[in-house]
C-alpha positions in Angstrom: -38.1 36.5 204.4 -34.6 36.4 202.8 -33.2 38.6 200.2 -33.5 35.9 197.5 -37.2 36.0 197.9 -37.6 39.7 198.4 -35.7 41.3 195.5 -37.9 39.8 192.7 -36.7 40.4 189.2 -36.0 44.1 189.5 -32.5 44.9 188.0 -30.0 47.4 189.4 -29.7 50.8 187.6 -27.1 51.3 184.9 -24.1 53.5 185.1 -21.6 54.6 182.4 -17.8 54.6 182.8 -15.2 56.3 180.7 -15.5 58.6 177.7 -16.7 55.6 175.6 -19.7 55.5 177.9 -19.4 51.8 178.7 -22.6 50.7 180.3 -22.6 48.5 183.5 -24.8 47.7 186.4 -24.3 50.2 189.3 -23.0 47.5 191.6 -20.4 45.1 190.2 -19.2 41.7 191.3 -15.6 41.2 192.6 -14.8 37.5 191.7 -11.5 37.2 193.5 -12.9 35.6 196.8 -14.3 32.7 194.7 -10.8 31.5 194.0 -8.1 33.3 195.9 -7.0 35.2 199.0 -10.1 34.3 201.2 -10.5 31.0 203.1 -9.8 28.2 200.7 -12.0 25.8 202.7 -15.1 27.9 201.9 -14.5 28.1 198.2 -17.1 26.1 196.2 -16.9 26.1 192.4 -20.6 25.3 191.8 -21.8 27.7 194.4 -19.6 30.4 192.9 -21.0 29.7 189.5 -24.5 30.2 190.8 -23.5 33.5 192.4 -22.2 34.8 189.0 -25.4 33.7 187.3 -27.4 35.4 190.0 -25.4 38.6 189.6 -26.1 38.7 185.9 -29.8 38.0 186.5 -30.0 41.0 188.8 -28.1 43.3 186.4 -24.8 43.3 188.2 -23.1 43.0 184.9 -19.5 44.0 185.7 -17.5 40.9 186.6 -14.1 41.8 187.9 -11.3 39.3 187.8 -7.5 39.0 187.1 -5.2 36.4 185.6 -3.3 36.3 189.0 -6.4 35.2 191.0 -5.8 31.5 191.5 -3.6 32.0 189.5 -5.7 31.6 186.4 -8.5 29.6 188.1 -10.8 32.6 188.6 -10.8 33.4 184.9 -11.4 29.7 184.1 -14.4 29.7 186.4 -15.9 32.8 184.8 -15.3 31.3 181.4 -17.8 28.6 182.2 -20.5 31.3 182.7 -19.4 33.5 179.8 -19.6 30.6 177.4 -23.3 30.7 178.0 -24.0 34.3 178.8 -21.4 36.5 177.2 -23.9 39.1 176.1 -25.2 39.6 179.6 -21.7 40.4 181.1 -19.2 43.2 181.2 -15.9 41.5 181.6 -13.0 43.2 183.4 -9.7 41.4 183.9 -6.2 42.5 184.8 -2.6 42.0 183.6 0.8 42.8 185.0 1.3 40.6 188.1 2.8 37.1 188.3 2.3 34.8 191.3 5.2 32.7 192.5 5.6 30.3 195.4 6.2 33.0 198.0 6.1 36.2 196.1 4.3 38.4 193.5 6.2 40.3 190.9 5.3 42.8 188.2 5.8 42.1 184.5 5.0 44.9 182.1 7.0 43.8 179.1 5.0 44.4 175.9 5.5 40.8 174.7 4.3 39.4 177.9 1.2 41.7 177.9 0.2 40.4 174.4 0.7 36.8 175.5 -1.2 37.3 178.7 -4.2 38.8 176.9 -4.4 35.9 174.5 -4.3 33.5 177.5 -7.0 35.4 179.4 -9.2 35.4 176.3 -8.9 31.6 176.1 -9.6 31.1 179.8 -12.6 33.4 179.7 -13.9 31.8 176.6 -14.5 35.1 174.9 -13.3 37.0 171.8 -13.0 40.4 173.6 -12.3 41.8 177.1 -14.5 44.8 177.9 -12.0 46.4 180.3 -8.4 45.4 180.5 -6.7 46.8 183.5 -3.0 47.2 184.4 -2.8 45.6 187.8 0.6 47.1 188.6 3.2 49.0 186.6 6.6 47.2 186.2 9.4 49.3 187.7 11.7 47.9 185.1 9.6 48.9 182.1 8.4 52.5 181.3 4.7 52.5 181.9 4.2 54.1 178.5 5.6 50.9 176.8 3.2 48.6 178.8 0.3 50.9 178.1 1.2 51.1 174.4 1.1 47.3 174.2 -2.3 47.3 175.8 -3.5 50.0 173.4 -2.5 47.7 170.5 -4.8 45.1 171.9 -7.7 47.6 171.6 -6.8 48.4 168.0 -6.6 44.6 167.3 -10.2 44.2 168.6 -9.2 42.0 171.6 -10.0 44.7 174.2 -12.6 47.4 174.3 -11.1 49.8 176.9 -8.2 50.2 179.3 -8.1 50.8 183.0 -5.4 51.2 185.7 -5.4 49.9 189.2 -4.2 52.4 191.7 -1.1 52.1 193.8 -1.9 53.3 197.3 0.6 51.7 199.6 0.8 54.0 202.7 4.1 52.6 204.0 6.0 53.2 200.7 5.0 56.8 200.0 7.4 59.7 200.6 6.7 62.1 203.5 4.5 65.0 202.5 3.0 63.2 199.5 -0.6 62.1 199.1 -1.7 58.5 199.1 -2.5 58.5 195.4 0.1 60.9 194.1 2.1 58.1 192.4 -1.1 56.8 190.7 -2.0 60.2 189.4 1.5 60.6 188.0 1.1 57.3 186.2 -2.3 58.3 184.9 -1.0 61.5 183.5 1.7 59.6 181.7 -0.5 56.9 180.2 -3.2 59.3 179.1 -0.7 60.7 176.6 -0.5 57.3 175.0 -4.1 56.1 175.1 -7.3 57.1 177.0 -7.9 55.7 180.5 -11.5 54.5 180.7 -11.5 53.5 184.4 -9.4 53.6 187.6 -9.8 50.9 190.2 -8.9 51.9 193.8 -10.0 51.2 197.3 -13.0 53.3 198.5 -15.2 52.6 201.5 -16.6 54.2 204.6 -13.5 53.2 206.6 -11.0 53.9 203.8 -12.2 57.2 202.1 -8.8 58.5 201.0 -9.6 58.4 197.3 -12.1 61.2 197.8 -9.3 63.7 198.3 -7.5 63.6 194.9 -8.0 60.5 192.9 -11.8 60.6 192.6 -11.8 64.3 191.6 -9.1 63.5 189.0 -11.3 60.9 187.5 -14.5 63.0 187.6 -12.8 65.9 185.9 -11.7 63.7 183.0 -14.7 61.5 182.5 -12.9 58.5 183.8 -14.9 55.8 185.6 -14.0 54.8 189.1 -14.3 51.2 190.2 -14.4 51.1 194.0 -12.5 48.1 195.3 -13.1 46.7 198.7 -16.2 48.8 199.3 -17.2 46.6 202.2 -13.8 46.8 203.9 -12.9 43.2 203.2 -16.1 42.2 204.9 -15.7 44.2 208.0 -18.5 46.7 207.1 -21.1 44.0 206.7 -21.2 43.6 210.5 -21.0 39.8 210.1 -17.4 39.4 211.4 -16.8 38.7 215.1 -13.7 40.2 216.7 -11.4 37.4 217.9 -13.1 34.7 215.7 -10.0 34.4 213.6 -9.3 33.6 210.0 -7.9 30.7 208.1 -4.1 30.9 207.6 -4.5 31.5 203.8 -7.0 34.3 204.3 -5.3 37.7 203.7 -7.1 39.1 206.7 -5.2 36.7 209.0 -2.1 38.9 208.5 -3.9 42.3 208.3 -3.3 44.8 211.1 -7.0 46.0 211.0 -8.2 42.5 211.5 -6.6 41.7 214.8 -9.2 41.1 217.5 -8.2 44.3 219.2 -8.6 46.5 216.1 -11.8 44.8 215.0 -13.3 45.6 218.5 -12.0 49.2 218.4 -13.7 49.8 215.0 -17.1 48.4 216.0 -18.5 52.0 216.3 -18.3 52.3 212.5 -20.4 49.2 212.0 -22.8 50.4 214.7 -23.3 53.7 212.9 -24.1 51.9 209.6 -26.5 49.7 211.4 -28.3 52.7 212.9 -28.8 54.2 209.4 -29.9 50.8 208.0 -32.7 50.6 210.6 -34.1 54.0 209.6 -34.6 52.6 206.0 -36.4 49.4 207.0 -36.0 46.2 208.9 -34.5 44.3 206.0 -31.8 46.9 205.1 -28.3 45.9 206.2 -25.1 47.7 207.2 -23.5 46.3 204.0 -26.1 48.0 201.8 -25.6 51.3 203.6 -21.9 51.0 203.0 -22.4 50.3 199.3 -25.0 53.1 199.0 -22.5 55.5 200.5 -20.0 54.6 197.8 -22.7 55.0 195.1 -23.5 58.4 196.4 -19.9 59.6 195.7 -20.6 60.2 192.0 -22.5 58.9 189.0 -19.2 57.6 187.6 -18.5 55.4 190.6 -19.2 51.7 190.6 -18.6 49.6 193.7 -17.2 46.2 193.1 -17.9 44.1 196.3 -16.4 40.7 196.4 -18.8 37.8 197.0 -19.1 34.1 196.3 -22.6 33.3 197.5 -25.9 34.0 195.9 -27.3 35.5 199.1 -24.6 38.2 199.3 -24.8 38.9 195.6 -28.5 39.6 195.9 -28.0 41.8 199.0 -25.2 43.8 197.4 -27.3 44.4 194.3 -30.2 45.6 196.5 -27.9 48.5 197.7 -28.4 50.2 194.3 -32.0 50.9 195.3 -31.1 52.4 198.6 -31.1 56.2 198.6 -29.3 57.8 201.5 -30.5 61.1 202.7 -28.3 64.2 203.4 -28.7 63.4 207.1 -27.5 59.8 206.5 -24.5 61.0 204.6 -23.7 63.6 207.3 -23.9 60.8 209.9 -21.5 58.7 208.0 -19.1 61.6 207.8 -19.2 61.9 211.6 -18.3 58.3 212.2 -15.0 57.8 213.9 -12.1 57.2 211.6 -10.9 53.7 211.4 -8.2 52.7 213.9 -5.2 50.5 213.0 -2.8 50.5 210.1 -4.1 49.5 206.7 -0.7 48.2 205.5 
């Protein structure tokens, strides 16, 4: 029996993020794969719409998108759902990156931020964005100026709360510095202008670095944490075959951890998740164990797995009902660290 028949009408638990206690489903929905960065030939608009509706039915209310996804087409797709079901959704979108033919550039100029917000509101067919996130700070504009413009949008009633996407590029950091030191410096600066409600950063079984400094920083200040890529770009689901290859437009086709060699080398991680899943029942999956591990990192943590099919949306939502034991968590901690660069 498949997940769509098994999960019934039970909704996922609720969690709160930020000092404003914004309420969202414990498992969100990353919408980017529906329109951008993953296998264009497998993107189906109507199928994606059904996936979004399914997520809302199950209580996975946080819909995470960005104006650059497409660009713009992802927000347009969500707008078709929000036109009918705005009250059911918590809308998170991002600003600050522009997509060109062969490059992506940051734009944090206040005038641009205001125009971009109005454009996102039109595409999303809504009067207010629940969480407006700064995708990347513009090195040519003081981050306080960008954040100040975003704060004006809150005061104008166009945005409810502000968030920041973490910068964690391993290759670019200075020797002796932590992965998220630059992000924490940005956070300290913008907090002086307007409160940060949430931080979005990668967190998964095979990329746990945020646990060292970034997650504690958020927890100490009542800031929500949106865990991006909690399934390791699909690797932790156990459904990818080493050497199978990816379409040229798929970001994993150029990713060092997704070479056939590295995927084979990291199979023990998936095997460990599968062992834990079997202890919890024949229908529990490695993906659900991976998401349950993220959920176990704190009540302010909300994983945002990407999905574009109803089946995966339902499976991901089911992870909110999985409670890992101390023994399970200890076993995850003993899994071998991921091999291969993540840059």
